[in-house]
N, C-alpha and C positions, 0 to 999 in steps of 0.2 A: 409594343407587347407590355409595359407598364401602365402605360394608357388603358389598354382592355383589361389588364386585372384590377384594374383602381377601379373600374366601373360597372365590373359585375360583382366585383364584394359588396359586403354589406354592413360591415366593420370598416371600409377604407374612408368612410370619414373623421375614423382615428387618428389616420395614419399619414406621413408626408408625401405627397405626390413627386417630391425629387428621390426617392430615398431608394421608391419600388425602381425593379423590382429586388429584394436584398441580397448583404452579399452574405446570407449565411450557409455552411456546405449544404450540399441538397443531402434531405433527412435529416438536417437538425432537429431538433425538439424544439429552438425556441422560437418556431412561427405558432409553434402550438400554442406556448405559453403567452406570447403577444396578442396572438387569436384570442384565449382567453382571457385577458387581462382587456381586452376589448368591451368583452361579450360581457364581464362583469361591470365595468364600467357606465356600457349601455342602458342594460338592465337597470343600476340604482338610479341611474337618471342623473350622474355629478356630469357636471360642466365640466370641460378637461382645464377652460380655465381657473377654474377653481383646486388643479393639483399644482404639485411641483415635482415630477419624475424623477430620481435622482440615480446614477449608475457610477460602477467603478471603472476597471478596464479587463479587456477578456470576451467571447464569443455572447452571453449575456449580455455584456453593459450593452451593446447594440440595442435589446429591442428598444432600451426608455430610447437612447439616443445612437441614431436619429429619426428611429420609426414613428416612436409618435407621435402625434401632436398635438402637444402642450406645451409647457416651460418646462425644460430639461436642463439637468447642470453633468456633464459630464466628469467627473472627480478623477483625480490621483488614483493609483490602485491599494486597493486596501482599506478608502479613507471617505466610500458614500455613505456609511455611517452617521460619521462624523458630521460630511458636511450637510447631511439631511437634518441632522439633531442643531445647526447652527440656523435652518435654515425654519426650522420648525418654531424655535423658540423666538426667531425673528419675525414668524409671520403663523401664531399661531392657528388664526383661522383657515389657511390653504391646508387641504389633504395632502402628505406628504408620501411619496412610495417612493423605496428603492430596490430596483430590479438588476441583481449580479446574478456571478454566481458563485460554484462554491470556494473553487480557488482565490477570487476577488474578496466575498465576505468571511471565510469563514476561515481560511488560509489564513493571508495575509491581511486581513481583517479582524482575526478573529476576536479580538480582544476586545472591540469596538460594540463586534455585535455580543455578548456578552456581556458591557456595561448597557448597551440601553435597554436588552432584554432587564439588569437589575431594576434599571433605572423607572423602567417602563414609562418611557414616552410614546407617546401618540405620534409614532410614526409605523406605515404599514411594508414589510420585507418579504417581498417576493427572490427566494433565494432557486436557482436555479441549477441544480447537483447533478452535473454528466461524469460525475467522477474522477474526474483527468480536467488537468490542465490545455485545452482545447487550442485557443489560440496560439498557444507558444515553441508548439511540439509535441503534445501527447507527454505530456510530465505527470508523474506521479503525485498526488494532490493528498490532503487529508481524508477524503471522503474514497479514495482507490481501494475497493475490495480487495481483503488479503487474498494475496494468490493471484491476483490479476494481472498480469504483464502491460505496463507501460514504456516509453522509452527510456525511461529512468531505471526499472526494473526488470530490464529484458527476460532475466530468466523468474522472475515473480514478486511482487510483493511478498513482506515479510512483517509490518505493519497493518496492526486494527485501524479500520475508520471510525474519524467521527463520527457521533450518531450528531449530527445535528438538533432536532428537533427536539428530541430528549432533552439535551444540553442546555436550550431557550429555553425549554420549559420547568424547569430543576434552576437558571438564573433568576425566571421571575416576572414572563411574556404572559399580559392576558388573553393571547389566543396563540394556540401554536395548531397548527397542523402539514402534513407532508400528504403528496400524491405522488402519482406518476404521470406520464402524458396518454399513456393510456389510459389512464380515468378523467377526459376531458369534463365531462356535467358537472365531476364529484370537485374536479378543480376550480370549474368557475364560481360553484356553489363556495367555498372553503373562501376565496376571495373575495366575495363580494361580505361574507360575515368579517373577514379580516379589517375590509376598510371600513367598515360599521359600528365595528369596536371600539372602545375609547381604552387609548392604552398599548402600548407595545403587543405590533399580530408579526406573526411569520408564517406564512405558507413555503416549506421546503418542497421543490416539483422537482423528481427524480428524473430528468430528460437524455432521450439518445442522444450518442455522440458517435456513427458509423463511422466518422472515419480515423478519429485517432483512439480512438476508447474501440469500440466495436470490432473492427479487424482486426485488431493485436489481437483477439480475444474468443475467435472463433464467431464470429457475428456481425458479417458484412453488409449486410443492409439494414436497415429503419427500420422494415418487418420484425427479419428477428428481436433488433431488440425490442421493441414492443409485443412479442409473445413475451421474453424472457421475463419484462415487467409484469406480465398479464399473469405467468406461471408464480413466479415469487412472490407476489404481494401477499400479506397479509394483516386483512381488517385488526386494528389493534385491539378490538372486541376477542376475539382467538386467541392474540398471538397474549394475553394476560394468563392465557392457561394455557401457557407453552415453555417447556423448558429451555435455558439461552441452547444447549445444543440443538434442538428441533428450530428456535431461529438463525441458526447461523445459515449466512449464504440469505436468507430470507428479504424483505424489504415491508415494512408495516406501514403501513397507511390509517388514514382516518383521523382527526383531532385529538391530539394528545392535552388540553388543557382551554378553554372556554370561562374566566372569569372576571369577576371585577377585582379594581387596587385602585389606589388611588392616583390618577396619572401627573408624570414626571411637571410638561407647563403649567398645569392649573394649580400645582403645587409653588413652581418658583411663583408666579404671580399670585397667589396669596401672598407669600414671602416677601413679595415686594413691595406690595400693596403695607400689609404690617410694621412693616423697615418704617415705610415715608409718613403714616400715621404717626408711628411711634417717635420720627423726627419734627412732624410737624407740631406736636404738641409739645414740643422742648425738650424733646431726646431725656436723660437720667433726671431731667429735672420733674418731668409728671410723675414719674412714680411718687 
């Protein structure tokens, strides 16, 4: 079966043969994200040997490792961006990409996400937001919608969700966008742009989890969740003219930020050169 899939799927050249078929739950949006990422790499003609793809722990972390055929780094829970920062500083010529979930990157690793955006380090983060801790039993996450049912909020969630894209844009990233797994073509284009921007880039992908989230919230099939995404998604251009009350429960999609700013790795290497030159001239004696 795995061999059949491999020979028929055009993007299979970017996948590890031994990892097929995937261990993702039926209907999981992770496969859509993997497909979009592979298509973006293919369309940009990026050599996978020039990539380092980093992930944390969770369902979405599998997208990078073991499925994508490149150098991958599967790290500890919540620390993917910290590891990716080290990779980028040590190997500045590599294109460093983080692919992981909302619990990993915005919950347990939330501070790393904010400060990587603040530093504007040149890494691309694809954050798969399925509203829940899917792998560990369906617990409430920082992204769980208000009023939703989870295993740890069986009556309803009374916390308001973290607005990931808005937070990262405010923190100082060069590029931020949000799409859903329903908006596949827009998602591919955004990943392509994120991969070519100099500085920190984030693409938040709102993704279906029918097994842990959907079935507890009256959406038992992937198709029901995708229809929900379609019905509740609002373009950012339209959202700007809507009230908070009108936007309650909606998913704002589109590009939030696209700007040029000094990038951390380049500034760090400039500083290293300045300090080396200073000391080669005798340090304080040269003043």
